[in-house]
N, C-alpha and C positions, 0 to 999 in steps of 0.2 A: 504493499500500499504505500501511499505518498504521505510523508510527514512534512508539515510545514516548518520550516527552521528560520532563525534569525539571520543565518548568513548562507550563502550558497555552498552545497557540499562539494562542489567541484567547479573549478574555474572553467573547464572544458564545457559543461553544460550550461554555466553562467544563469542558474536560476535559483530563487530562494525556495527551493524545495528539494527533498531527497526521496528517491524510490527506495522503499526497504521491504524486503520479503524473507520469509523464513524458508530455509531449506527444507525440501521434501525428501523423504527417503524413496530410493528407487523402488518401483513396485514391480514384482515378478510374477508371471503366470506361466504355467507349464502345458506343454503339448499344443502350442499354437503355431503352426506352420514350421517346415523345415525340421531340421534335427541337429543336436548338439555337434555331430560329427562334421558338418559343413559349415558350422557358424564362423563368422568373422566379426572382429571387433573394429568399429568404425570410430574415429574421432571427428566429432562435429564441432565446426567453428562457425561463430555468428560474427562477423565484424560490422561495426558501423563506419562506413566508408564516406559518410556525408561530411559536408563542410560546416565548420563552426562559424557562423556569420555574426559580425559585431553589430550590424545595423539591421533593423526590422523592415523599414521602408526608406526609399529616398527618390529624389527627382530634381527636376529644374522647373522654374517659373520663368517664362520668356514672353508670353503674349498677354498684353493687358486686357483687362476685362472689357469686352464690347469690341476689340480688335480682332483682326484676321491674321495678323503676322507679328513675329517677334519684335519688340521695340522696348526703350526705356520708358518710364512713366514721369511725367511732369506733374505740377499741380492738378489735383483733381482726378488723376489716374490711379489705377489700382491693379495689382495682381491678385489672384486667387488660386489656390490649389486644395486637393482633398486627399486624404489617406485614411487608413484604419490603423489602430494602434492599441496594443494590450495595456492593461493596468501596469503602472511602473515606468512606462516609457516617457521619453522626453523628446523635445523638438529642437533642432538646431537649424539656422538659416543663415545665408550671407547674401547681401546686396550692396553694390557700391555706391558711396557717396561720391556721385560722378564728378563734381568740380573739385577733384583731388588728385593726387598721385597714386596713393594706394590705400585710401581710406575705405572701410566697409562697415556696414551695420550688420550686428549678429548678438545673440545673447552671450553669456559667458560661456566658459567650456562645458559646464554641467548641463546647459540647455534649458529649455522652458518645461517644466512637469506638465504633463497633459492630464493628470489625475491628481486629486488631492489625498491627503493621508487616509481619507476614508474610502477611497476608490471612486469618488464621483468626478466625473469628466469636468475638466476646467473650461469655463466659458466666459467670455468677454474680452476686455482690453488688456493686453499684456505688454503694452509698450514699455511700460517701466523696467521690464526685464532686457530690453534692448540697449546695446551701448555701440559707440563709435570707436572703432579699432583702427590701429595702423598696422598693416601687413608687414612692414620692415623690409619691402623689396625695392623700393624707389625713394630717392631723397624727396622730402617734402618741399613743396613751393607754396606760396600763398593760395588757399583755396579759393577758386574762382578765377585766377589770373595766371597761374603757371603755365609757361610755354610747353612743358611736357605732359600736361594733363590731357586726358582722352579727348577733350573737345577741341583741343588745339594743336595736338602733337602731329607731326608729319607722318609718323608711323608708329606702330605699336612697339612697346618697350624701348622707348627712345631716351627716357630720363636717367639721370645718374643713379649709381647704387646708393642705397641708404646706408650711411655709416653705422648706424644701428640696426643690425639684421633681425632683431627680435620681434615677434608679434607684441603689442603692447596697446594700452589705451591711447586713442589718437591725441596727440599733444596740441593744445591751442596755441602753438608758437606764434601765430599771427594774430591773435586775439578777435576772430571772427567766426568761430564755429558756433552755429545755432544750437539750441538744446535739441536733443533726439526728438522730443515730441513736438517740436516745431517744424520737422521734416517728415516724419512718417508716423502712422499708427497702425499696430498690429493687432488684430483681433482673432480670436479663436471660437468657433461655434461648434459644439458637438452635435452629432446626429445619431441615427439608429445604428446598432451593431458595431459599436465601437468605431464610428467614423468621425472624422474631424474636418471642418473647412477652415483654412487660414487666409485671411485677407490683409494685404499690405497696401495701404492707402498713402499717396503721397499728399500730405497737407501742407506742404510749403507753398509760398506765395512768391509773387514777382519781387518781394522785398525782403526775403528770408536772409539771404546771405549778403552782407555788406562787404565791399573790397576797399582797399586802400586808396583807390583812385576815385573814390566817392560814389561809385556805382553800386547797384542792388541787383540781385538776380534770384531765381528760384534754384532749387536744389534737385536736379533729376535723380532717380534712382534706376538702377540697371536691373536686367534680368538677373537671377540668382540661382542658388541651388539650396535644397533642403534635405535634411535626413532625421529619421526618427530612430532612436537609440536608446539603450538602457545604461551603458557605460559612459563615462565623461569624455570629453575632448575629441569629438569626431572630426572637427575642422581645423583645429589648431590647439596649441599649447601657449598659454601666456608666459612670455619671458624666454620662449624658444624660437629659433627661426621657423619660417614657413616650411612645410613639409615637401613642397614640390608636386603636390598632388592637383594643383588646379586653383587654389585659392587666390594665388597671385593674379591669374586671368581675370577673375571678377574683380579683386581690388584695384587693378590697374586699367583694365580694359571694358570692364562690365560683361565679360564672356563667360557663362557658366558651364559650357559643354564638357571642358576637361574634368573640372571637378564632379560634375554629375556622373560622368562615365567611371571616374574613380570610384565614387561611392557606390555606384550599381554592382561593381565587382564584389563588393563585401557586403551586399544587402541581400538578405533572405531569411528563411526560418530554419534555425538550428533544429535538427531532429534526434533527440536522444531515443534509445530503445530500452524498453523496460525488461526487467525479469520476466521470464515466461515458463512455458511447460512444453515438454516434448512427449510424444508417444510412439511406441513401437508397436504395429499392429498387423492383423491380417484382414480384419474387416474394415469396410470404409467408414469414414466420417468420426473418428474417434473423439474429435473436439467439438465439432459443429457441423451442420449439414447446410449446404447452400439451398436457398429457397425455403428454409423452415425459420422459425422464431428461436432464439437462443434457449437452450435447455434449462437455464438457471442452475448449471452446476458448478459456477465459478468463472466461466469465460468472461462475464460481464465485469468481474473484479480485475481481470487482467486488462481488458480493453478500455475501462474507464479510469482506473487507478494504478495499473501496473503491479497489481498483487497476484502472484501465481498460487498462493497457498490453497484456497478453496478448491480450484479446479484440480490440481494435483492430488489433492485428498480424495476427490470424486472418481478418480480413475479405477481403483481396485474392484475387481469383479465384473468389469465391463466385458462383454462379450467381444472376443476377437483382440483383446488387448494382450500384448507380450510383456511389455515393461513400459514405464513412464515415470517422469519426475520433473521437478522444478528445476530450472537453472537461474541463477541469481547472482553469483558472485564473479565479478569481471576477472579476466585473466590477469594476474599480478596483484589482485586485490585481497584484502583479508576480510572483507565484510560485503554484504549484499549491497547493490546500488545499480542504478541504470548505467548504460554505457553512452558517452557521447562520441562524437567523431574521433576515430582513432581507437576506441575501446573495443573489446571484445569478449564474447562468452565461449566457453568450450564444455563440452561433455562427450562421454563415451557411450556407445551402445553395442551390444553384442547381438548380431542378427543372423538368421538364416534365409536362404532363398525363399521367396514368397512373402517375406515380412517387409513392411514399409514404415516410412518415418513421417509424422506429422509434428508440427510445432506452432506456437503462437507467441509472439512478442508484440507489445503495444507500440504503435506509432505515437510517441508520448505528447506531441503538441496538437492533440485531437480530442474529440469527445468520446469516441468508441471505436477507433480503428486499430486493426492489427495486421501485422504481416504474418502470412500462413500460407498453406498450399491448398489445393482442391481436395475433395473428399477422399480419393484413394490414396492420398499420400505421395511421398517421394520414394521411388524404387532405389533400393540399396544394392540390387544386383542387376546386371544386364541380362538379355535374353539368353546369352550363352552360359550364364550361371556365374560368370566373373563379377568379383565385387566392383561396385561403381567407385570412381575415384575422380575428384576434381571439384569444379565450380558447379553448384546446384542452384544458384541464385534464379535462374530462369523459371525454376518451380514455385518461387514465391509470388504473392500478390497482395496488394493492399485490399483488405477486407473490412467492410462495414458491418459490425455486428447488429446494428439497428436497434440498440437499447437507450440511446441518448441522441437529441437532435444535434446535427452537425452544426458547428460554428467554423468561422474561418481559421484554418490551421495556425497555431501560434498566436492567435489574437484572442479567441473566444474566452470570455470571463469564467465560464463553467468548465474549461478544461483544466486538467489536473494540476498544472503548474501554478494556476491562478485561483481556482476554486477556494471557497471559504471552508468547505468541508467535502467528505467523500460523497459521491451520489447526489450532487446539488443541481445538475443541469436538467433542463426540461427532458422528461423520459418519452420514449416511444417504443413501439413494438412492431418492428418491421422486419421482414425475412432477410436473413443473412445473404450478402452477396458482395460483388465487387463494388468499391466505393464510387459512387456516382452522384455528384452534386454540383453546385455552381462554382465551387472553388479549385484552385490549382494545386497539384501535387507533384513533388519530384518524382522522376522515373525510379521505380523500385531498385534498380541496379545502382543508382547514385546515392542510395542511403544504406542499403544493407547488402552484405555479400555472404553466401552460405557455401561453406567448403565441406566435403566429405571425403576423409581419407582413411583407407584401410590401415590398420595398426599391425605391424608384423608380430 
């Protein structure tokens, strides 16, 4: 089962919860297929081959509200973008203070919390959390007049190098920086199903920025990039040089494409795998039957909460069962836990020709999904009678057990990493089958690898 903890149990999973399961003793039945004379011991290994993603969602805002093409926004203009985000997530963004060499607006490294301490979505004006920053990539000239600023430069990246290479609060060296709230307003509006709309309004006027030549001007804002994250510092580190990932292109030229592309590479849903159950059998469907309702024997505990105890305990006496048990302790670990990317479970089975293998492990960032095989299970012997050896991942698929209503993977509030208690999501009773809903899922082989190896 999953126990909520004050700190993440593993930096690999990066979640404030730990999956814990109690080991189940191997169950043995006699007289089920084959004979001991032709039995083979197999090592079964389940690897989490997925990627640990630091960011949940990301993108660029480029086209002003009501416009049909990318452009900066002047007074009265606005950008708007939408996303979904789980509890605990924060938002960071960056947009250029255009009449500068390398100034940009952004929240501090921690970002803007999208939920309060009680889990209620944030709503309203969050401009107070936005600051003006100096990217430290180009020497500063007077805002609104500098010859190497984007509105006047002869080509991109023409200014002198900043003698202070560190990202820092923008210095008011020339005494004419307007207050943040005098240039932009950022509002967040929550919607249904963990969705949010962010709007950036340019509230400057033709007199906002005063320059030393006695003139006044508005402060345009550039297209920018945004990212939803749980760890701090996705865009920059205060007091450290720019990372060379594209922030400079926004801060100097108002061009978000490079930063957005860099963020996209590290954006996605990390998929831990839970402790699970395996069964060696001669009859089909030892754990579930496609097209039928869950049997209420403990599969729901795995598929909703990552707890294999009940299902493992229900196996003895089942017709056609040869052996079965829970797997719960990762390779190299001393205690039960889920496996994040790079982790693995291993167990051994001794089987004879005609006996097959089935298993179930939770796709953790879901409401009730597991990886498993079809009813007949995985053949451990070839038609020639020779033991199977190699990658058996193709036999696995993502299965919806139909006990809880699906929510967006990695986002849903009733999923095990975020739920307030076990079994809190809206229940349903649908036939077991392949997952089929409106959401997107990674290909099975990009998350899990199943390897079966005969042991001499």
